C-alpha positions as CSV (number, residue, x, y, z in Angstrom):
1,M,-19.8,-33.1,-1.9
2,N,-17.8,-31.1,-4.4
3,Q,-16.4,-32.3,-7.7
4,L,-12.8,-32.7,-6.5
5,S,-13.7,-35.0,-3.6
6,K,-15.8,-37.1,-6.0
7,L,-12.7,-37.5,-8.3
8,E,-10.5,-38.3,-5.3
9,I,-13.0,-41.0,-4.1
10,N,-13.2,-42.4,-7.6
11,L,-9.3,-42.6,-7.9
12,I,-9.1,-44.3,-4.5
13,N,-11.8,-46.8,-5.6
14,L,-10.0,-47.3,-8.9
15,F,-6.7,-48.0,-7.1
16,Q,-8.4,-50.5,-4.8
17,G,-10.1,-52.2,-7.6
18,K,-13.6,-51.4,-6.4
19,L,-14.8,-49.9,-9.7
20,P,-16.4,-52.1,-12.4
21,L,-13.9,-53.4,-14.9
22,Y,-15.5,-51.5,-17.8
23,K,-15.3,-48.2,-15.9
24,S,-11.7,-48.7,-14.7
25,Y,-10.5,-49.8,-18.2
26,W,-12.4,-47.6,-20.6
27,I,-12.8,-44.4,-18.6
28,Y,-9.7,-44.2,-16.5
29,Y,-7.2,-46.4,-18.3
30,V,-8.0,-45.6,-22.0
31,L,-9.7,-42.2,-22.0
32,G,-7.9,-40.7,-18.9
33,N,-4.5,-41.7,-20.0
34,F,-5.2,-40.4,-23.5
35,A,-6.3,-37.1,-22.2
36,I,-3.3,-36.8,-19.9
37,S,-0.8,-38.0,-22.5
38,A,-2.1,-36.1,-25.5
39,P,0.0,-33.0,-24.8
40,L,3.2,-35.1,-24.8
41,L,2.5,-35.8,-28.5
42,L,2.7,-32.1,-29.3
43,I,6.0,-31.4,-27.5
44,S,9.2,-31.3,-29.6
45,K,12.8,-31.8,-28.5
46,I,13.4,-28.1,-28.5
47,Q,10.4,-27.4,-26.3
48,I,11.6,-30.1,-23.9
49,Q,15.0,-28.4,-23.6
50,S,13.4,-25.1,-22.9
51,F,11.0,-26.4,-20.2
52,I,12.9,-29.4,-18.9
53,Y,11.8,-29.0,-15.2
54,T,8.2,-28.4,-16.1
55,F,8.3,-31.4,-18.5
56,S,9.9,-33.6,-15.9
57,L,7.2,-32.8,-13.4
58,Y,4.5,-33.3,-16.0
59,L,6.0,-36.7,-16.9
60,L,6.2,-37.7,-13.3
61,L,2.5,-36.9,-12.7
62,N,1.6,-38.6,-15.9
63,L,3.4,-41.8,-14.8
64,I,1.8,-41.7,-11.3
65,Y,-1.6,-41.6,-12.9
66,Y,-0.7,-44.2,-15.5
67,F,0.5,-46.8,-12.9
68,T,-2.5,-46.0,-10.7
69,T,-4.8,-46.9,-13.5
70,C,-2.8,-50.0,-14.3
71,I,-3.1,-51.2,-10.8
72,G,-6.8,-50.3,-10.8
73,V,-7.5,-52.2,-14.0
74,W,-5.6,-55.2,-12.7
75,R,-7.4,-55.3,-9.4
76,S,-10.8,-54.7,-11.1
77,S,-10.2,-57.6,-13.4
78,Q,-9.5,-59.9,-10.4
79,H,-13.0,-59.0,-9.0
80,Y,-14.7,-59.2,-12.4
81,K,-17.5,-61.8,-12.3
82,G,-18.3,-61.8,-16.0
83,N,-16.5,-63.5,-18.9
84,K,-13.0,-64.4,-17.7
85,I,-11.6,-63.8,-21.2
86,L,-12.4,-60.1,-20.8
87,A,-10.6,-60.0,-17.4
88,F,-7.6,-61.8,-19.0
89,L,-7.5,-59.4,-21.9
90,A,-7.6,-56.4,-19.6
91,R,-4.6,-57.7,-17.7
92,F,-2.8,-58.6,-20.9
93,V,-3.3,-55.0,-22.2
94,V,-1.9,-53.7,-18.9
95,V,1.2,-55.9,-19.2
96,I,1.8,-54.8,-22.8
97,G,1.1,-51.2,-21.9
98,I,3.6,-51.2,-19.0
99,S,6.2,-52.9,-21.3
100,T,5.9,-50.2,-24.0
101,T,5.8,-47.5,-21.4
102,A,9.1,-48.7,-20.0
103,L,10.6,-48.6,-23.4
104,E,9.2,-45.1,-24.2
105,L,10.4,-43.9,-20.8
106,K,13.9,-45.0,-21.6
107,N,13.7,-43.0,-24.9
108,I,12.3,-39.9,-23.2
109,L,15.0,-40.0,-20.5
110,T,17.6,-40.4,-23.2
111,I,16.3,-37.3,-24.9
112,I,16.1,-35.3,-21.6
113,Y,19.6,-36.2,-20.5
114,S,21.2,-35.8,-23.9
115,F,21.0,-32.0,-23.6
C-alpha cells in the first residue's frame, strides 16, 4: 500500500469518526489545520489581488479539509470511552473553531471582493 492510499484511508476513517479522539484532534485537527493554514498567514492583500483564483482554490481546499476534521473530531468524541469531559471539550473547541472560521471567512471574502 503506498503512502497516498494510507492518507486517503486515514481521512476516510477520520471523517467517519473511527480514529481515536486524541489522533483526530491533535494530529488532524490541530497540526493538520495549522500546517495547511500557515501559508495564509504569510499572504498580504496585494498578493491576494495578484493571485485571486489560486488563492480562492487554496481557500476552498483548506475549508474542505477543515470541515472534514471538524466532523471527524465530533464523531470521534461521540465514540470516546474515556473521560466525558475530554469529549465535551473537543466538541466545544470545534464549535468555537467553526464560529471563528465563519467570521474570518466573512473578512476574507470581503477582502477578495473589494478589489
